[in-house]
N, C-alpha and C positions, 0 to 999 in steps of 0.2 A: 432823414433822407433814405431811401429805399436801396439796399444794396444790390447789387447785380445777382443774380440766379446763381450763376457760376461759383461765386465768392462764398455764398451760403452753403453750397454743395461742398466745396472744397474743404469749408472749416468743418463740416459735420464729418466728412471723411477721417478726419485726424482723430484717432481713437482716444488720446488723452482728453482733447477738447471736448468731444462726444461723452465720454463718462463724467466728466465734470458737469456738464450740461444737464444730463439727465439725472444726476444725483439732487439737483435743485429744481427740478421740474416736476410738478405733479401730473396727474393724469389729465387733468382739465388743461393744464397749459400746453402738454403735448398735443392735444386735440386742436388747441387754437393754432399751434406752430404749424400744424399740416396746412393750413390754410395761406401760408405764406407764398409757397410755390408748389409746383407739382414734383419736383425733384426732391425737395425736402419732404414732402408727404410721403413719398416711397419710401425715404430713409427712415422715417419714424415707425413705419408699420411694425417692424420687429420688436422694437421697444415698448411700443403701445399694447401689443396684444400678446406680450409674453406670458403674462399672468392675468388669467381671466377668473370672474366668479360666476357660477350657474346657481340661480335659486329655482328650487324645483317647485313648479305650479301645474295646473292643469294642463298648459298647453307650452310651457317653456321648452320641452323636448320635441314636440310634434309639429310646431308652427313651421310651415314650409319657408317663410323668409328667413327665420331665425337658423334654421338649418341650412339653407343656400348660403348666409353670410359666414357660417362656421367651415363651409366647404371653401370658402375664398381666404379666410385668415388662419385656418385650422393648422398648418404647417408651421405657423410662427410661435403656435402656443406650446409651451413647455410646463407651466405650472397651472393646476385647475382647482378651484374650491367648489366643491358640491355643498350647498346648504340646504339642508332636509329638515326644517324646524318643526318641532312638535307644536301644533295649533290646535284650535277648537274643530278645524276641519279634519284632522289626521286622526281624531278617535272614532273608532269602529264600533258601533253597538252589536250585540247579538244578532245573529240571522233568525228572524222570525217567521215561521209558515204563517200565511195570513188564514189560512182555511182551518187548521187545528189549533194555532196559538202555541205551538210546541217551538223551541229553539232547535235550530238545524245545525249539524255538524259540517263544518267548511272544511275539507281537506284541499290544500293548495298544491298544485302541480304546474310549475312555470314552464310556459310556452316559449321557446328560443324563436321560434318562427311563426310567422302569420299563417294560421291556419285556413283551411278552406272557407268560405263564407257561410256556408250551411253547417258549420261544426260549432258545437257549443264552446265559449271561452274558457268555461269554469267547470269542466267535467261534464256535467249534464244540463239539460235545457232548463230543468227546474231550478237548479242552483243559479244558472246564470241569470234566468228572470228574477230571482230574489234579490240577487246582488246589484242587478242593475238598478231596482226599485228602491232598495234600501240603503246602499252604500253611495257616499259622494262621488262626484266624477273625479276627484282628487284620487281616490283608490283605483280607479281604472286607469289612470295615467302612469300609477306607480306599478302596475303589473304589464304595462305596454313595454316587455323586454326589447323589442325590435326598434323602439325610439331610441332608447338607451344605447344600443348597438350603432345606429347611425350616428347618433351624436359623437361617441368615442373613436369611431371609424374616421372621422375627420381629425383627430388629434394624433397624427402618426407620430410626432416628435414629443409627446407628453413625457416628463420625467418624474414630476412630482404631482401626485394626486392627495388631496386634503378632503376629508369630508368631516362635516360639522352637524349634528342634529341635537342641539339643545333645547332645553324646556320641557322636557318630560316630567309630569308630576309624579311624585313617589307613589301615589295610589294606584298609577297605571304599569307599574313596573312588570306585572304579570299579566297584562294585556297586549295583545298583539294590535299595532296601528298601522296608518297607511305609511308612516317611515319606515317599518320594518319590510314592508313589501317593497318599498323603493330600494332599501339597501339591497334586497334579494336580486332585484333587476340589475343593480349597478355593479354588483360581484360578478353576475353572470356575463354583463357585456364586458367587463375587463378580461375576463377568461376567454371571450370569444374573439374578441378584436385583437389585432398583432400590435402590441404595444412594445416594441423591442427595446426602447430606451428608459421603460419606467423602471426605476430603482430606488424611490422614496415613497413613503406611505405615511401620511398623518391623520389620525383620528381624533379631532378636536373637540372637547366637549360631547362625547357620546355616551348613551346609556348603557348600563351594565349588558343589556341582553343584545347589543349590537353585535357582539362577536359571534353571537349564533348565527345570525344571518349573513355575516361576511366570511364564515368558515368554510374553505373551500373542500375540506374532507367530508364532513358531516352536513354541510348545509342544504337548502332546497335548491334541487335543480344540478346538483354538484356531479362530476363525471371524473373518471380516472385521470382525465388531463388538466384537472381544474387548478391542480397544485402547480403545474408547470408556470404559470404565469407569476404566481406569488413568490416562487422561488428567486425571481430576479431582484426582489425586495434587498436593500443592503441597509437603509435607515428606515427605522420605524418607530414613530412617535404616537403614543397614546395618553389623551388627557381624559380620563373617565370619570364619571360622576360616582360618586362614593356610594358604596351599598353598605350601611351600616349592619356590622356582624355582631350578634350576641349568642351566647352559649346556648346550643339548641336551634340556632336558625338554619335554613336552607343552606346548602353549601354549593347547589347547582351552578351558580355564577360563577365561584372561584375555580371549579373544574372547567367550566367552558372557555374562562379566560387562559387557563394552562394550555388547554389543547390547542387554543387558537395561536398562541406563542410558538406552538410545534409547527406551523405551517410556513415558516421562514427559516429553512435550512442554512441559508446564506447570508443571514443578518451579520451586520458588522456593527451598527449602534441602534441600542434600545433606549429610549427615553419614556419613561412611564411616571404620570402624575395622577394622584387621586384628587378630585376636586371635592373640596366640603370635609367631612370627617375622615380622619386616617384610617387607612385599609391596610389589609394584610399584603405582604410582599408577594408580587405574581412570581417572582423567580425562586420562592422558597415553599412553595405550597405543599411539597412532599413531606416537607417537617412539621406541618402545622397540626396539632393535636387534632383539631375538628376534622381532619382529612386522612387520619391514620386508619387506614383499612385495608382489605385486600389489594387495592389498586395502588398503595402507597409504594411499594417497590417499583412498579412500572412507571409511576410519575417521577421516581428519584433517578430512574435510569434515562427517561427520555429528557429529562431536563439537563442532567450532567453530560449529555451527547452532543448539545448546543455548544457552538461556538459564539461567545459573546465578547469580543474585545473591548468594547465601550459601553458602559452601563450607567444609566441615571436614573435614580429612584427618587421621589418626592412625595412628602406627606405619607410616610408608611410606618408602620408598627412592626418591629422586627424583635427577636430574642440575639443575643450576642452569639450564641451557637449556630443559629441560621447564618448570619453574617461569615463566621468562621468557615462553615460548611460550604458555602457559596464560593469563597475565595479558594478554597482548597479543590473543589470539583472544577473549577476553571482557570486553574493556575497556569495551564499551557497556553491557553488563548487570552487570558485576560489581560488587558492593556491599560485601562483606566476604569476606576468606579467614581461615581458622583453621587455623594447622598446629601439630601437636603430636607431638613425639617423631618429627621429620622428619630423615632422614640424607641428606646429599647425597653421591652417589658422586663427582661432579665438580663442580668450581666452587665458587663461594663464595656466601653470601648477599648479598652487595652485587651480584654479577652476577646473581643470581636475580631480586632486587627491583629491577633498575636501570630496568625498564618504568615503574614507579610514579615514577620522577623525571621521566621522560621525558612521562608523560602528565600528571602534576601542573605541569610547568614548574618545579619546585624541589625541592629536597632537604629540605623542611621535615618531611616524615612522618617522618624519621629521629628527630627528637626524640622520638617517641613510642615509640620502642624500650625495651625493657626489657632490662638486662644483669644477669647473674647475679653476686650479690657475696655472700660469706660470711665469716664471721671465727670461729675457734675461741678459746675463752679456757680455759685450764685452771683447774679449780676444785678448792680443797681445803678441806673443812669442819674448823674446828677444834674439839675437844669443849670445851663449856663449863666444865667441871670441870678441865680440863688447864691447866697454867700454862706459860709460856715455858720456865722451867727443866727442866720434866719431859719436853719434846720433845727428840727427837735433834737433834744439831748440824745435820745435814744437811737438817732442814726449815725452818730460818729463812730461808735465801735464797730457797727456792722460795715460801714465804708471802708475803715482802715483793714477790717478782715478781709473785704473783697478785694483791696488794692494788694493785700500781701499775698492772696492767693494768685491774682493776674501775673504779678511779679515772679512768683515760683513757676508758673506755668509757662512764661516766657524763658525761662532758662533751661527747661528740660529739653532734653535732645529732639531735634525735631523729627527724625526719622521713627522715634518711638512714640511721639505723642501728635504728631502733627504740626502745622505753622502756628505761630502765637497767636493768630487771630482766630483759631478755632477752639472754642471753649469746650467742646465734646466731640469724641470721636469714637465711634461705634464700630468695631471690625465684624465683618461678616461672619455668622455662626454656622453656616454650611461648612461640611468637611469634605475636601477633595484628595482622594487617596490615590497614588499612582505607583504602580509597581517598580 
């Protein structure tokens, strides 16, 4: 029996009922519910369009119908995920002069506004002609900065921006691709549009060079006012593909990462993950032997000046002295440190966390440490229909041993080893330290 429209509307207006229903409804379910009645369709719009995903393609940002749709629902959107994947079409070959066969150097200068029809888009008419003929349409869409600005101008209430650009082959790490040009355009658009509520930024599965093109201070097309927008960010999450470092390897990507983290002076929460092989700590680069040069003092001063109340590092290799120095440098602002899958190259965790004892004046914080404990109990299930006589002679001692272990496990305190039906308990190995 179809309920009257007024009853459905009243039910949806009740916040406890609405939250409970929204937690059980998928996006497809919400779309179907909009067909029930007009009032319910209107009520579902904020929940349905609160979080959207934009996949970058040739006309995903310039198609008039999509821009018109964003203008209608843009004020409901609070979270956006830009997916700019590394695919075959994003690879850019060298620019070759067809007449001489020589490689041409392309110096990119971003254009924030649409220029006159008769002006070249890429510096000179010759370079513009070469790029139009040799580069794919996806490149020209990535350099269309006005289209990025039009899209973001529809998202006045944007609070959380997520960027993901996974899939870069290791052999392309020193080559610029369409993804990098798209990141430049996206960064400029964020700086140009008034996004007063933006306070969260997540870089999920990004390649190491991404921070170069997202750098507001030294990036392409940066201006003195570029850093103002990024100073709004309070929560920063970076999941970066690991860049294996060996002695004698280039360290430019570490310096770029360190410089990028200085672009957020009001940061309150920093979460950094290395994806793949363990990497160096981005918060202790000033103490790394490979970066001990004339700029070491400047790096240390800029890093210690940052306020970092909440920090989480995952899949990082550090020294005990680096951990101790970080705690001492940020002792006035540090609130929580979360270390997960951290390997110490030198020293012990007692040495690394010694400043906590000095700051607190006692070693009481050690009682909150978690230790990894596990127990393995062999289990052999006896068939119900089998009798003791039908079993092989060697089975009886094993069975009695298992029964004795099980009886012992049931007598152990539940808070220490878990419920009796749990034969194995593995406590998490991550260490969470609080000041």
